N, C-alpha and C positions, 0 to 999 in steps of 0.2 A: 448139670451135663452139657449143658450150652454152653457153660465158661472154660468146664475142661477140655472141652472140643476145641476152644479158640485158641487154651491157653499151650496146649500138645502141638495143635496143626498152626502155628499164631506162624511159624518161619514157613511152612511147607509151605501155605499160600500165598506168602510174600515172595517166595522163588519160586514159582512156579505156576501165577497168578491166571495163565490163559489153558492147562492140561484139563483135561475133562473131569479129572479122578479132584482135580482142588474143585470143581466148581458141583464135584459131586458133594464136597465134606462139607464147603458152605452152603450148600439146601439144606443139609443133613443137621446142620448146627442150627438152624432160624425154626427146628421144632414147628414147620407149619403144621394145620390138618392135610394128612391125604390129599391129592385128589381121584386117585381111582385104588383101586384090588377089589382082594374079591369078599365076599362079605366077610368069611377066615380072618381077613388081615383088618376089616371093619372092629370085629369082636378085638381083636387082640388090642385095638389100640384104646378101645373106650375102656377096655378093661385095665390100659397101662395110665390111660387118663383118673380113673378112679382111685390107682392104688398109688398113684403122687399127691394127691387129692389127698389123701385120706395119710400119708408120709410129712406131708403139709401142714394139718389140721394136728397131728401128735408134737410138732413141733413146737 
């Protein structure tokens, strides 16, 4: 996913490096652990990580 985001938005990042939307896309592409959120957000995040680990184990 990270590589797909970089590939898709690479030109956008280069053309608009200081725009807020570019900075948000860059943060999203880094896939860091969330810093805040509701308990529901954390449950979704943990579910996502579990699914990603299962997919990588299958490959």
